[in-house]
C-alpha positions, 0 to 999 in steps of 0.5 A: 665819021672818021675821027682822030682817036689816039692809040692808047684808047685803040689799043685798050678797045682792041683787047676788050674786043678780042676778049669778046666784048663791046668797046665805045667812046663816051662822055665828053671826049666824044663831045669834043671830038665831034667839035674838033676839040682835043678831050681833056680825058678818054673814057670808054663804056663796055659790056665786060663786068669790073672782074673781067675788065680786070681780067684783060688788064691786069695792070688797073685799079677798082676803087668804086661802087660804080664799075669804072676801072682805072687802066694804066697805059703807059702813055707820056700824055697826062689825059691818056696815062689812065683810062677809065673803063666802065660797065654799062649801067643804069642807076636808081633813085639818088638819095643825096642829090649826087650818088645813086643808091644802086647802080645796075649793070645793062647789056646795051650802050643805049641804056647806059647812055640813057643816065647821062647828064646832057645830050651833047655827053650822051653819045658813043663812037664805036672804035669801027670807023665803019659803025655809026656814032650811037646818038639816041638823044640828038646829041650832034643836033644840040652840038650844031645849034649850040644848045646845052640841053638835059637828057629826057626829063630835065627835072629828073636829071637835075633832082637826080644829081643837083650838081648837074645844075652848076654843070650846066652853066659850066658847060654853056661857057666853056661850049660858048653855047646857050642852054636849052629854055626848058632845061634852063627853067628846071635849072632856075626851079631846082637852084636850091638843091645846089645846097645839098651838094659838097661844098669841095664839088661846088667849089670845083665847078665854080673853078672851072667856070671862073677859068672859062674864056667866058667866065663873066658870061658864067657868073651872068648866068649863074645869077640869071639862073638863080644858082649865085645866091646859093654858092657867092650871094655876097657878090649880089650885094653889088646888083643895083649898087650905084657908085660915084661920079667916078664909075659908070657901072653898078658894083655888081656889073664893075666887078664882072667886067673886071672879071672879063678882062683877067679870062680875055687876058688868060691871067691866073686863077688867083688874079680872076677871083681876086679881079672879081671880088676886089670890090665886093665889100662895097655895098656894105660900106657904102654912105650916101647915094648919087654922084657923091657917094662914098665907100670908105674902107671898102677893101678891108671889108671885102678882103674880110668877105673874100675870106669868108667866101673862100673858106665856105667853099673849102678853097686851099687855105694858101689860096685863101690867103693870096686872093685876100691880099690881093682884095686887101691891097688892090686900092694902093696909091702911086703917082710919079713924084709924089712918093720916094724910094723909101714909100716904094720900099714900104709898099713892098714890104706890105704887099711882098714883092711876090704878090706886085705882079699879081696886085698890077694885075687885079689894078688893070682889071678894075681900071677897065672894069670902070670903064677906062681905055688903058690898063697900064698907064703911065704911072703904073709903069714908073712904079714898076721902074721904081720896084726894079730900082728898090728891089735889092734894097731891104725890106723885111727883118730877115734881109738886115745885117743883124738879126736876133742872134746878133742883137742878143750877143751885143747886148748879152741878153736872152731871148724876149720882146726887147729883141723884136722890139729892136729890130723892128726899130732897126728895119724902119731906119733902114727902109727911109736909107738902105745905106745904114744896113751895115754891121758896124752902124747897125751894132753901134745902133742895137748898143744904143738901144740897149740902153734905153728902157723896155718901156722907151723901146716898146713905144719906139717899136709901135711908133715904127709900126704904125708910121704911115707909109707914103702909099697910105698916108699924105698923098694917098688920103688926098687921092682917097677924100677926092675920088670918095674911097678910102 
């Protein structure tokens, strides 16, 4: 079998062989080479011990107990900068459903392959092009059949390392394969073992599933195998939860279809996850049944749920906040001729200009997930036009021509809540009319406001904060009543 192996891997293998050791490409890189994909990483297995590997490669790092040495290549290719070279090994009892109690080095590649998870990952490629692929478990045959099948006894493989339960799903969706029935049966029987795995590892596999081209099928397969209820049980609340006359799918189907749209478009992980979770709150707020059922405040409840889900899975704080924000504001209202420029400025102030692009993508996914034919109708294109028109207008206190220091200087006042109240009042006025964002006008207003009592200022500030933006008041309220949402 002639497969394209990069020079860096060939050079490393040659150094091992010149030192008297065997060397094979193993794992996912062999699988990817066989199916014609570019590998994401390159792993080499050898009968040399870690200490012997380090002697061959002085510029290497050995910081684990599993026989894997990281060898620096100096390559400009990120996938080849560090080659992982691991000693042939077998593994003893797994005490924590993830890590073996003991690693024992063995002498043959066949013994090493027998400890691996799935047949398509249990092949070894000699660097001598004349030598045959080592494939003791039928990985090539399963690749041709497009099957994910456990090596040996699937029950034993999953009870050794429960993360393999999710990896089975992940490989199936990444490769567009089916899981072999006996293997899938054992996934379902042992799904609960996933609770014993660190949330960070679950998060990483879940992320890879969401980022695959077949992300929606991944969510469905997680449900079919019984894994979903141990990862994101909140999504399952939408199963069988019918909507109203404006929807043809259940909440679960709608969320999955929204995710599918974002995967087809190649959108970011943030947009994909926000689209999957955008209506997660609907089952908890549903009132009534049939065509006139309602889902008041589902975006608020859903945002809280999204934050809790992502915190539980140990996602980074910044990403948690971004997704929660998109879920919270996905139900914005805009209709040509009904929302003024001031309304658009308030919209930008609320959602943040930096979030508009992602928010519109979530709205696209929401529409397509509902079964409508057009993702981006005229009204959304018009909203973009309006945003472009007002994007240079002030929408935050930082954009005012006066700041807190100026206010204190004008009033000869010390820092305190009074300064914040005045800035809030000024911003509300400027949102209504950007022309007022001039130093002289604002200085005069500060002087006037400074003569008012603290009680009056506080009341005016609270009123400014509570002003119903056009995107959430008036016309939007009417729209929400019409479509039984809020």
